[in-house]
C-alpha positions in Angstrom: 33.0 -19.1 4.7 33.3 -16.3 2.1 30.6 -15.7 -0.6 30.3 -13.6 -3.7 33.9 -13.8 -4.8 35.0 -16.7 -7.1 37.3 -18.3 -6.5 37.2 -17.8 -2.7 40.0 -15.9 -1.1 42.4 -17.7 1.2 41.7 -17.1 4.9 44.1 -17.2 7.8 43.4 -16.4 11.5 46.1 -14.4 13.2 46.7 -12.6 16.5 47.4 -8.9 16.6 49.4 -9.4 19.7 52.4 -11.7 19.3 52.6 -13.2 22.8 51.8 -16.8 23.6 48.2 -17.5 24.2 47.0 -14.4 22.4 43.5 -14.5 20.9 43.3 -14.9 17.1 41.4 -11.7 16.6 42.5 -10.8 13.1 41.2 -12.3 9.8 43.8 -12.2 7.0 42.3 -12.6 3.5 44.3 -12.9 0.3 41.9 -12.0 -2.6 42.2 -13.8 -6.0 42.7 -11.9 -9.2 39.6 -9.7 -9.7 38.3 -6.5 -11.0 39.7 -3.4 -9.2 37.9 -2.1 -6.1 37.3 1.6 -6.4 35.2 4.3 -4.7 32.3 3.3 -6.9 32.9 -0.4 -7.4 32.7 -2.4 -4.2 33.4 -6.1 -3.5 31.0 -7.9 -1.1 31.9 -11.0 0.8 30.4 -12.6 3.9 32.4 -14.4 6.7 31.0 -16.6 9.4 32.0 -19.0 12.1 33.5 -16.5 14.4 33.5 -17.0 18.2 32.3 -14.0 20.2 34.6 -12.7 22.9 34.1 -14.9 26.0 34.5 -12.0 28.3 32.2 -9.8 26.3 32.8 -6.3 24.9 31.3 -2.9 25.2 30.2 -1.3 21.8 33.1 -1.4 19.4 33.7 -0.8 15.7 35.6 -3.3 13.5 38.6 -2.1 11.5 39.8 -3.2 8.1 43.1 -2.5 6.3 43.6 -3.1 2.5 47.1 -3.4 1.1 48.7 -4.2 -2.2 50.0 -7.7 -2.9 53.4 -6.9 -1.2 51.7 -5.3 1.8 52.2 -1.8 0.4 49.8 1.1 -0.2 47.8 0.4 3.0 44.4 1.9 3.5 42.5 1.7 6.8 38.8 2.0 7.2 36.6 1.7 10.3 33.3 -0.1 10.0 30.0 1.8 9.7 26.5 1.1 10.9 25.9 -1.1 13.9 28.6 -1.7 16.5 29.5 -5.1 18.0 28.3 -5.5 21.6 28.5 -8.6 23.7 27.5 -8.3 27.4 30.7 -7.9 29.4 31.5 -10.6 31.9 33.7 -10.8 35.0 36.3 -13.5 34.4 37.5 -13.7 38.0 36.7 -11.9 41.3 37.8 -13.2 44.7 38.9 -12.2 48.1 42.2 -13.7 49.4 41.1 -16.1 52.1 42.5 -17.1 55.5 44.2 -20.2 54.2 47.0 -17.9 52.9 47.4 -15.6 55.8 47.1 -12.3 53.8 44.9 -9.7 55.4 41.6 -10.2 57.2 43.4 -9.7 60.5 40.3 -8.2 62.1 37.6 -10.7 61.1 35.1 -10.1 64.0 31.8 -8.3 64.1 32.4 -4.6 64.9 36.1 -4.6 63.9 37.2 -1.5 62.2 39.9 -1.0 59.5 40.1 -4.6 58.4 42.4 -5.0 55.4 41.3 -7.3 52.6 42.9 -8.2 49.3 40.7 -8.5 46.2 41.7 -9.9 42.8 39.8 -8.9 39.7 40.1 -10.0 36.1 37.7 -8.1 33.8 36.4 -9.9 30.7 36.0 -6.8 28.5 38.1 -3.7 27.9 37.0 -0.9 30.1 38.0 2.3 28.2 37.2 6.0 28.6 36.7 8.1 25.5 38.8 11.3 24.9 37.3 14.4 26.5 34.4 15.8 24.6 33.1 19.3 24.1 29.7 18.7 25.8 30.5 15.9 28.3 33.2 13.4 29.2 32.2 9.8 28.3 34.4 8.1 30.9 34.3 4.5 32.2 34.0 3.3 35.7 33.8 0.2 37.8 32.1 -0.3 41.2 32.8 -2.8 43.9 29.7 -3.3 46.1 30.3 -4.9 49.5 27.6 -6.7 51.4 25.2 -4.5 53.4 26.6 -3.1 56.7 30.2 -3.1 55.5 31.8 0.3 55.1 34.4 0.9 52.4 37.1 3.0 54.1 40.1 3.0 51.8 41.3 1.4 48.5 45.0 1.1 47.7 47.8 -0.9 46.1 48.6 -4.3 47.4 52.2 -4.9 48.6 54.6 -7.2 46.7 55.2 -9.4 49.7 51.8 -11.2 50.0 51.9 -15.0 50.5 49.4 -15.5 47.8 51.9 -14.6 45.1 54.3 -17.4 46.1 57.2 -17.4 43.7 55.1 -16.3 40.7 56.7 -13.8 38.3 55.0 -11.7 37.2 52.8 -11.4 40.2 49.6 -10.3 38.5 49.1 -7.4 40.8 48.0 -4.6 38.4 47.8 -1.4 40.3 45.0 1.2 40.4 45.0 4.6 42.1 45.0 5.0 45.8 41.8 6.4 47.2 43.7 8.7 49.5 45.7 10.4 46.7 44.2 9.8 43.3 46.1 9.4 40.1 46.0 10.0 36.4 44.0 6.9 35.7 41.1 8.0 37.8 39.8 8.6 41.3 37.8 6.7 43.9 34.5 7.7 45.6 33.9 5.7 48.8 30.4 5.8 50.3 28.9 3.3 52.7 29.5 -0.1 51.1 30.3 1.2 47.7 33.9 1.6 46.3 33.5 3.5 43.0 36.5 4.1 40.6 35.7 6.8 38.0 38.3 6.6 35.3 39.9 9.7 33.6 39.5 10.4 29.9 41.7 8.2 27.8 42.0 5.7 30.6 41.8 2.0 30.0 41.7 -1.3 31.8 42.4 -4.1 29.4 40.5 -7.4 29.3 42.3 -10.2 31.0 44.6 -8.0 33.1 44.8 -9.0 36.7 44.1 -6.3 39.3 44.9 -6.8 43.0 43.4 -4.2 45.3 43.9 -3.6 49.0 40.5 -2.6 50.4 40.2 -1.4 54.0 36.7 -2.0 55.5 34.8 -1.6 58.7 33.0 -4.8 59.5 29.3 -5.0 60.3 28.2 -4.9 63.9 26.5 -8.3 63.4 27.9 -11.6 62.4 27.7 -12.6 58.7 28.6 -16.2 57.8 30.0 -17.0 54.3 26.9 -18.9 53.4 24.5 -16.1 54.3 22.5 -14.9 51.3 23.3 -11.3 52.2 27.1 -12.0 52.0 27.6 -11.4 48.3 30.3 -9.1 46.7 29.5 -7.5 43.3 31.3 -5.7 40.5 29.5 -3.3 38.1 31.3 -2.0 35.0 30.3 1.1 33.1 31.5 2.3 29.7 30.3 4.0 26.5 32.6 1.8 24.5 33.1 3.5 21.1 29.6 5.0 21.0 29.8 8.5 19.7 26.1 9.4 19.5 24.8 12.0 22.0 24.2 9.6 24.8 23.7 10.8 28.4 24.2 7.4 30.0 26.9 4.8 29.7 26.2 1.1 29.2 26.1 -0.5 32.6 26.5 -4.2 33.4 24.2 -5.9 35.9 25.8 -6.5 39.3 28.2 -9.4 38.6 28.8 -11.5 41.8 32.3 -12.5 42.9 33.3 -16.1 41.8 36.8 -16.7 43.3 36.4 -20.5 43.2 38.6 -22.7 45.4 42.2 -22.4 46.5 43.5 -19.1 47.8 40.5 -17.0 46.9 36.9 -17.0 48.2 33.7 -15.4 47.0 33.4 -13.4 50.2 34.7 -13.3 53.8 32.9 -14.3 57.0 32.2 -11.8 59.8 33.0 -13.9 62.8 31.2 -14.1 66.1 33.2 -14.0 69.4 33.8 -17.2 71.4 34.1 -17.2 75.2 36.8 -19.7 76.0 39.3 -21.0 78.5 42.2 -23.5 78.4 43.4 -25.3 81.6 46.4 -27.7 81.4 46.8 -30.2 84.2 50.6 -30.0 84.3 52.5 -26.7 84.0 56.0 -28.0 84.2 58.4 -27.8 81.2 59.0 -31.0 79.2 56.0 -32.9 80.6 55.3 -35.4 77.8 52.0 -36.8 79.2 49.9 -33.7 79.8 46.3 -33.0 79.3 44.4 -29.8 78.5 40.8 -29.0 79.4 39.2 -26.9 76.7 35.9 -24.9 77.2 34.3 -22.6 74.7 30.9 -20.8 74.5 29.6 -20.4 70.9 27.8 -17.3 69.5 26.5 -18.9 66.2 25.6 -22.4 65.0 28.2 -24.0 62.7 25.8 -26.4 61.0 26.1 -30.1 60.5 29.6 -31.8 60.8 31.0 -28.7 62.5 34.8 -28.3 62.9 36.9 -26.9 65.8 40.5 -25.7 65.6 42.6 -25.2 68.7 45.9 -23.4 67.9 48.8 -22.7 70.2 52.0 -20.7 69.9 54.2 -21.9 67.0 57.6 -21.0 68.7 58.5 -23.4 71.5 55.2 -25.1 70.7 53.1 -27.5 72.7 52.7 -30.8 70.8 49.3 -32.2 70.2 50.7 -35.0 68.0 50.0 -35.9 64.3 46.9 -37.8 65.4 45.6 -35.8 68.3 43.6 -37.5 71.0 40.5 -35.7 72.4 38.3 -37.3 75.0 35.2 -36.5 77.2 35.6 -34.8 80.5 34.5 -36.5 83.7 30.7 -36.8 83.6 30.4 -34.3 86.5 31.3 -31.5 84.2 28.3 -32.1 82.0 25.6 -31.1 84.5 23.2 -28.3 84.7 24.5 -25.3 86.7 21.7 -22.7 86.1 21.8 -19.8 85.9 25.4 -20.3 84.6 25.8 -21.9 81.1 25.8 -25.7 81.3 28.6 -27.6 79.6 27.9 -30.0 76.7 29.8 -32.8 75.0 31.1 -32.3 71.5 28.8 -34.2 69.1 30.2 -37.7 68.4 32.7 -37.6 71.3 31.3 -40.7 72.9 32.2 -42.7 69.7 34.9 -41.1 67.7 36.1 -37.7 66.5 38.6 -37.3 63.8 41.4 -35.1 65.1 44.5 -34.1 63.1 47.5 -32.2 64.4 48.5 -28.9 62.7 52.3 -29.1 61.9 54.6 -26.3 63.0 56.7 -24.8 60.3 59.4 -23.8 62.8 59.4 -27.2 64.6 58.3 -29.7 61.9 58.4 -32.6 64.4 55.7 -30.9 66.6 52.1 -30.2 66.0 51.1 -27.0 67.6 47.4 -27.2 67.0 44.5 -29.6 66.7 41.7 -29.7 64.1 38.6 -31.6 65.2 36.0 -32.9 62.8 32.7 -33.5 64.6 30.0 -35.9 63.5 27.2 -33.4 64.4 26.7 -29.7 64.8 27.8 -27.0 67.2 24.7 -25.0 68.4 24.5 -21.3 69.1 24.8 -20.0 72.6 26.0 -23.3 74.0 29.1 -24.1 76.1 31.2 -27.1 75.1 34.0 -28.8 76.9 36.5 -31.6 76.2 40.0 -32.7 77.2 42.9 -33.3 74.8 46.4 -34.8 75.2 49.4 -32.5 74.8 53.1 -32.5 75.4 54.7 -29.4 77.0 57.7 -27.7 75.4 61.0 -27.8 77.1 61.1 -24.2 78.2 58.9 -21.2 78.7 58.5 -18.6 76.0 56.6 -15.3 76.2 54.5 -16.3 73.2 52.8 -18.9 75.4 50.9 -16.0 77.1 49.5 -14.5 73.9 49.1 -16.9 71.0 46.3 -19.4 71.9 43.1 -19.3 69.8 40.0 -21.3 69.1 37.9 -21.1 65.9 34.8 -22.9 64.9 34.1 -23.8 61.2 31.4 -25.3 59.0 32.1 -28.6 57.3 33.3 -26.5 54.3 35.9 -24.9 56.6 34.2 -21.5 56.6 34.9 -19.5 59.8 32.0 -19.0 62.2 33.2 -17.9 65.6 36.6 -17.3 67.0 38.4 -16.0 70.2 38.9 -12.3 70.1 41.9 -12.4 72.4 44.3 -15.1 73.4 42.5 -17.8 75.3 42.9 -17.4 79.0 43.3 -20.1 81.7 40.4 -18.4 83.5 37.7 -16.6 81.5 37.1 -14.2 84.4 40.7 -13.1 85.0 41.4 -9.4 84.8 44.4 -9.5 82.5 43.9 -11.0 79.0 46.7 -13.6 78.8 47.1 -17.3 78.5 49.0 -19.6 80.9 52.8 -20.0 81.1 55.0 -22.9 82.2 56.5 -23.1 85.6 60.3 -22.8 86.1 60.1 -25.2 89.1 57.8 -28.1 89.9 57.9 -29.6 93.5 58.2 -33.3 93.9 55.0 -35.2 94.5 56.1 -36.5 97.9 56.7 -32.9 99.1 53.2 -31.9 98.0 51.7 -34.9 99.9 53.6 -34.3 103.1 53.6 -30.5 103.5 50.9 -28.9 101.3 47.8 -27.7 103.2 44.5 -26.8 101.6 41.3 -25.9 103.5 37.9 -24.7 102.2 35.5 -22.9 104.4 32.4 -24.5 102.9 31.7 -27.2 100.3 28.1 -26.0 99.8 27.2 -24.1 96.6 27.0 -20.4 96.7 23.4 -20.6 95.6 22.7 -22.3 98.9 24.9 -20.3 101.3 24.5 -16.9 99.5 28.1 -16.3 100.5 31.5 -16.7 98.8 33.9 -19.4 100.1 37.5 -18.9 101.2 40.5 -21.1 100.8 43.5 -21.5 103.2 46.7 -22.6 101.5 50.0 -23.4 103.2 53.1 -25.6 103.2 54.5 -24.2 99.9 58.3 -24.4 99.7 60.4 -22.4 97.2 63.9 -23.5 96.0 65.0 -19.8 96.2 63.8 -16.3 97.0 61.3 -15.2 94.4 58.7 -12.6 93.6 55.7 -14.1 91.8 52.0 -14.3 91.6 50.1 -17.3 93.0 47.8 -19.1 90.7 45.1 -21.4 92.1 43.4 -23.7 89.6 40.2 -25.0 90.9 37.9 -27.5 89.2 36.2 -25.8 86.2 
């Protein structure tokens, strides 16, 4: 709407930038025949109905250009008086989550130098002013990590992250490295604060995507994603175009991350450490009807409708099936054995637990992991046990010894606890390694006829106050060999 000029000028909204999707941020007026505008005769008109910048803006002047009818004799003038200010917003801020597989390779409490990837899209232009005579009015932005995190290093993200997929451009605007600095500015890293102070003339434009590689030291304690302390913030500072003698910039409140769904999260979980063991009943290659005993000791509760993931090696994988089949152990396993931790059933196991296989990308016909959806909760400091059907691969691979893991999740698939090392067959074994398949399996008839096993006492150690010994004999090898002997006793 335009007032005070009759007839009203024609009004067209245009975009200064010519790319698709650019904001219409220019008002083009064509004035009707009227008296000349001079340095003493002014024309007054009022416009209305504008939308404010959705991402906000630091204090800024408006510009106006007057030209002749053919676009000649231009005269540019900047507005006077009050500046336009809309509180700046954060359009997007998220941490690449574990669904993608980029970073967060050290997710446990106490882990050091854990690499995370953070994507930011600022809603307002963050611009430093030219250097001044009395002081530099530069801009800055600050990433505040949750308490007990330590910001160690900030750098440029690589071009090979899975989160980019096939996108071109990738949207990985680069900022200076904290270890080297650059013309745009320099980082100050202190406890849980990552602070970028921009150089004079520097600018980060609204809507530009920034992807940072941030190296952190994790807290010494666990920190679930749902914990109220686990909030990441961004603070922006700028003078905008203010030129009065101000000693402080305009600073936004702490704006929390909001990464939404998909490949980004608002934060990352600091996981607890599971104690665990995996015990297959059959170690021979190609065994199609095998069963695995799974035991794990939680550190934290996972809340209602908890979830459990058991993941094996992906190359030469064990096969849990598309619809995996867990079951209860024999009832003798679920007894009190104080002072050792008692073993409990998974909630809902007596009725039904939804179990889905995790498909292998290298062997699409096999499912190298199992994802269990419980009907109840996993409680803290409690040992659980169950059995699950699995088919052995056709041959041994060295990855079988190092790539078994168990993770507990909330119903929202937020990580709670995980195994720090590969899951062993015996939680008390000296070397941290999982089990391997046998190269040779004796016939059952040979075992029945020649194998000898004797136990010195069947009484508990709590009664005898002594350890028991085993005598084993009658083992026949098909050829000379040098090997270790593994004895798998009831768990």
